[in-house]
C-alpha positions in Angstrom: -2.6 -11.8 6.1 -3.3 -8.4 5.3 -6.3 -8.3 7.6 -4.7 -9.6 10.5 -1.9 -7.2 10.1 -4.3 -4.2 9.5 -6.8 -5.7 12.8 -3.6 -5.6 14.8 -2.6 -1.7 13.8 -6.2 -0.9 14.8 -7.3 -0.7 11.4 -10.6 -2.5 9.7 -10.5 -3.6 5.8 -13.5 -0.5 5.2 -10.8 1.6 6.7 -8.0 1.5 3.7 -8.1 2.0 0.1 -7.0 -1.4 -1.8 -6.3 -1.0 -5.6 -3.6 -2.6 -8.3 -1.0 -1.1 -10.9 -3.4 -3.3 -13.0 -6.7 -3.7 -14.0 -6.5 -7.1 -15.3 -4.4 -10.2 -13.7 -2.0 -11.1 -16.2 -2.4 -14.8 -16.7 -1.0 -17.7 -14.6 -0.4 -15.3 -12.0 2.9 -13.7 -13.6 3.8 -10.3 -12.7 2.7 -7.7 -15.4 4.8 -6.7 -18.0 5.8 -3.0 -18.5 3.3 -2.5 -21.4 0.6 -3.9 -18.9 2.2 -1.7 -16.4 2.3 1.2 -18.9 -1.4 1.1 -20.1 -2.9 1.5 -16.6 -1.1 3.6 -15.3 -3.4 6.0 -16.1 -6.5 4.8 -14.9 -4.1 4.8 -11.2 -2.9 8.2 -11.5 -6.2 9.5 -11.8 -7.7 7.2 -8.9 -4.3 8.4 -6.7 -5.4 11.8 -7.7 -9.1 11.6 -7.0 -8.7 9.9 -3.5 -5.8 12.3 -2.4 -4.1 9.9 0.1 -1.8 10.5 2.9 -0.1 7.8 2.5 0.7 5.3 0.2 1.5 2.0 1.1 2.9 -0.5 -1.8 2.3 -4.1 -0.8 5.4 -6.0 -2.6 8.1 -5.0 -5.8 6.3 -4.8 -8.5 3.7 -1.6 -7.1 7.2 -0.5 -5.4 9.3 -0.3 -8.8 6.0 1.1 -10.5 5.3 3.9 -8.6 9.2 4.6 -7.7 10.0 4.3 -11.3 13.4 2.8 -9.9 14.7 -0.7 -8.9 13.6 -1.5 -5.2 15.3 -4.4 -2.9 11.9 -4.8 -1.1 13.0 -6.9 1.8 15.7 -5.4 2.7 14.1 -1.8 2.6 10.3 -2.7 3.2 9.3 -0.2 6.3 11.0 3.0 4.2 9.0 6.1 3.8 10.6 7.9 0.5 8.8 10.8 -1.5 7.7 9.9 -4.7 7.1 12.7 -7.3 3.2 10.5 -8.6 0.8 12.2 -11.0 2.8 15.2 -10.8 1.9 15.8 -7.1 5.4 15.1 -4.3 3.6 11.7 -2.0 5.0 10.0 0.9 5.0 6.0 -0.4 5.9 3.2 2.4 7.5 0.0 0.8 6.3 -2.7 2.0 6.6 -6.8 1.2 3.8 -8.3 0.0 1.4 -10.3 2.1 1.3 -13.4 0.7 5.7 -13.0 1.1 5.3 -13.9 4.8 3.3 -17.0 4.1 6.3 -18.0 2.5 8.8 -16.7 4.5 7.5 -16.7 8.2 11.0 -14.5 8.6 9.0 -11.5 7.4 5.6 -11.5 9.4 6.6 -9.5 11.9 8.5 -6.9 9.9 5.1 -6.6 7.4 3.2 -6.1 10.6 5.3 -3.5 11.7 5.2 -1.6 8.7 1.5 -2.0 8.6 1.4 -0.2 12.1 3.3 2.3 11.3 1.1 3.2 8.2 -1.6 3.9 10.3 0.7 5.7 12.3 1.7 8.0 9.9 -1.5 8.4 8.4 -3.4 9.4 11.2 -5.6 6.1 11.1 -6.4 3.1 13.5 -6.2 2.3 17.1 -3.3 0.2 17.9 -5.7 -1.9 20.3 -7.0 -3.4 17.8 -10.5 -2.3 17.7 -10.5 -0.5 14.5 -11.7 2.2 13.3 -9.9 5.6 11.2 -11.2 7.9 14.6 -11.6 11.1 12.4 -8.9 10.2 9.5 -11.6 9.8 7.1 -12.2 11.2 3.6 -15.2 12.4 1.6 -15.8 9.2 0.6 -16.2 7.4 4.3 -12.8 5.6 3.8 -9.3 6.8 5.3 -6.6 8.5 3.6 -4.5 5.2 4.1 -4.1 4.1 0.5 -2.5 1.0 -0.2 -1.4 -0.4 -3.5 
């Protein structure tokens, strides 16, 4: 679903950086515990600092709450851009439902696609015709400065 939304927004999977709040998948695909999130936060902050993304897109409730340090009603807040202090620097964060949520609840699909299209627009990446490519928005590492978490 994510690849389809990226393509629809004129992005390729290679145009974005995808990472996770934790470095090891919790058993049984459960949400990471507060301790697991805290143990990995330094790695995430260092990665964000190094990449300096123009925009961070959170994919789901867990990364949204983790980065914003507050409760998030992700279904109703999806598509909102908020400012957050991450690793001591103000960052723009776009909240999104997780792509898997659109598989369980098809009514979230259009909103998810709109959010990814907004991410491409806000970061200056992509071509809405679906042809892909960041067209000049690449960072020093050749990836777009659009970050997804």
